ZADO-1210 file (C-alpha; in nm, 4 decimals, padded with zeros to 6 digits):
<atoms>
<atom x="-09.1892" y="07.0646" z="11.0786" code="UNK" pos="1"/>
<atom x="-09.2210" y="06.9773" z="11.4460" code="UNK" pos="2"/>
<atom x="-08.9271" y="06.7320" z="11.4409" code="UNK" pos="3"/>
<atom x="-08.6831" y="06.9890" z="11.3053" code="UNK" pos="4"/>
<atom x="-08.3358" y="06.9325" z="11.4489" code="UNK" pos="5"/>
<atom x="-08.1414" y="07.2285" z="11.5678" code="UNK" pos="6"/>
<atom x="-07.7799" y="07.2700" z="11.4539" code="UNK" pos="7"/>
<atom x="-07.5357" y="07.3308" z="11.7378" code="UNK" pos="8"/>
<atom x="-07.1945" y="07.4552" z="11.6335" code="UNK" pos="9"/>
<atom x="-06.8810" y="07.3503" z="11.8206" code="UNK" pos="10"/>
<atom x="-06.7362" y="07.6984" z="11.7803" code="UNK" pos="11"/>
<atom x="-06.9684" y="07.9896" z="11.8600" code="UNK" pos="12"/>
<atom x="-07.0206" y="08.2281" z="11.5653" code="UNK" pos="13"/>
<atom x="-06.8957" y="08.5309" z="11.7592" code="UNK" pos="14"/>
<atom x="-06.5545" y="08.3767" z="11.8365" code="UNK" pos="15"/>
<atom x="-06.2495" y="08.4452" z="11.6219" code="UNK" pos="16"/>
<atom x="-06.0024" y="08.1722" z="11.5359" code="UNK" pos="17"/>
<atom x="-05.6437" y="08.2397" z="11.4220" code="UNK" pos="18"/>
<atom x="-05.5774" y="08.1345" z="11.0646" code="UNK" pos="19"/>
<atom x="-05.2030" y="08.0889" z="11.1107" code="UNK" pos="20"/>
<atom x="-05.0482" y="07.9572" z="11.4290" code="UNK" pos="21"/>
<atom x="-04.6849" y="07.8934" z="11.5065" code="UNK" pos="22"/>
<atom x="-04.7539" y="07.5205" z="11.5343" code="UNK" pos="23"/>
<atom x="-04.9197" y="07.5059" z="11.1914" code="UNK" pos="24"/>
<atom x="-04.6471" y="07.7098" z="11.0223" code="UNK" pos="25"/>
<atom x="-04.3648" y="07.5038" z="11.1754" code="UNK" pos="26"/>
<atom x="-04.5352" y="07.1777" z="11.0826" code="UNK" pos="27"/>
<atom x="-04.5844" y="07.3070" z="10.7278" code="UNK" pos="28"/>
<atom x="-04.2190" y="07.4029" z="10.6934" code="UNK" pos="29"/>
<atom x="-04.0959" y="07.0690" z="10.8310" code="UNK" pos="30"/>
<atom x="-04.3313" y="06.8700" z="10.6073" code="UNK" pos="31"/>
<atom x="-04.2339" y="07.0788" z="10.3038" code="UNK" pos="32"/>
<atom x="-03.8645" y="07.0096" z="10.3612" code="UNK" pos="33"/>
<atom x="-03.9167" y="06.6358" z="10.4167" code="UNK" pos="34"/>
<atom x="-04.1550" y="06.5814" z="10.1251" code="UNK" pos="35"/>
<atom x="-03.9571" y="06.8110" z="09.8958" code="UNK" pos="36"/>
<atom x="-03.6376" y="06.6178" z="09.9625" code="UNK" pos="37"/>
<atom x="-03.8148" y="06.2837" z="09.9184" code="UNK" pos="38"/>
<atom x="-03.9740" y="06.3999" z="09.5938" code="UNK" pos="39"/>
<atom x="-03.6425" y="06.5309" z="09.4584" code="UNK" pos="40"/>
<atom x="-03.4662" y="06.2063" z="09.5504" code="UNK" pos="41"/>
<atom x="-03.7361" y="05.9960" z="09.3869" code="UNK" pos="42"/>
<atom x="-03.7281" y="06.2162" z="09.0782" code="UNK" pos="43"/>
<atom x="-03.3528" y="06.1855" z="09.0409" code="UNK" pos="44"/>
<atom x="-03.3350" y="05.8156" z="09.1273" code="UNK" pos="45"/>
<atom x="-03.6405" y="05.6736" z="08.9481" code="UNK" pos="46"/>
<atom x="-03.7136" y="05.9434" z="08.6928" code="UNK" pos="47"/>
<atom x="-04.0647" y="06.0117" z="08.8239" code="UNK" pos="48"/>
<atom x="-04.2187" y="06.2119" z="09.1048" code="UNK" pos="49"/>
<atom x="-04.5307" y="06.1884" z="09.3182" code="UNK" pos="50"/>
<atom x="-04.8014" y="06.4354" z="09.4133" code="UNK" pos="51"/>
<atom x="-04.6747" y="06.5061" z="09.7631" code="UNK" pos="52"/>
<atom x="-04.9525" y="06.7525" z="09.8474" code="UNK" pos="53"/>
<atom x="-05.2091" y="06.4852" z="09.9311" code="UNK" pos="54"/>
<atom x="-04.9669" y="06.2823" z="10.1388" code="UNK" pos="55"/>
<atom x="-04.8497" y="06.5905" z="10.3251" code="UNK" pos="56"/>
<atom x="-05.2050" y="06.7068" z="10.3957" code="UNK" pos="57"/>
<atom x="-05.3063" y="06.3712" z="10.5439" code="UNK" pos="58"/>
<atom x="-04.9903" y="06.3396" z="10.7546" code="UNK" pos="59"/>
<atom x="-05.0173" y="06.7022" z="10.8698" code="UNK" pos="60"/>
<atom x="-05.3788" y="06.6636" z="10.9815" code="UNK" pos="61"/>
<atom x="-05.2924" y="06.3407" z="11.1657" code="UNK" pos="62"/>
<atom x="-05.0018" y="06.5079" z="11.3461" code="UNK" pos="63"/>
<atom x="-05.2148" y="06.8085" z="11.4449" code="UNK" pos="64"/>
<atom x="-05.4869" y="06.5767" z="11.5772" code="UNK" pos="65"/>
<atom x="-05.2344" y="06.3777" z="11.7821" code="UNK" pos="66"/>
<atom x="-05.0900" y="06.6989" z="11.9285" code="UNK" pos="67"/>
<atom x="-05.4349" y="06.8039" z="12.0521" code="UNK" pos="68"/>
<atom x="-05.5628" y="07.1530" z="12.1124" code="UNK" pos="69"/>
<atom x="-05.7289" y="07.1901" z="11.7712" code="UNK" pos="70"/>
<atom x="-06.0735" y="07.1252" z="11.6276" code="UNK" pos="71"/>
<atom x="-05.9560" y="06.8304" z="11.4196" code="UNK" pos="72"/>
</atoms>
């Protein structure tokens, strides 16, 4: 195929990326405390809880993107 497009990666294959960073761990702990408290309050007040994992993941990715310095 003469029109074959070549894939260019943003991160070179030979580079290593840290899996856990201080920023990610601190954000995870803060979000876990906030969403855990909100979920416990809602459970005690209304008698039902929510799946906080999806909400936390979306908010966490948005915060990391706003902070900059990541591939998001």
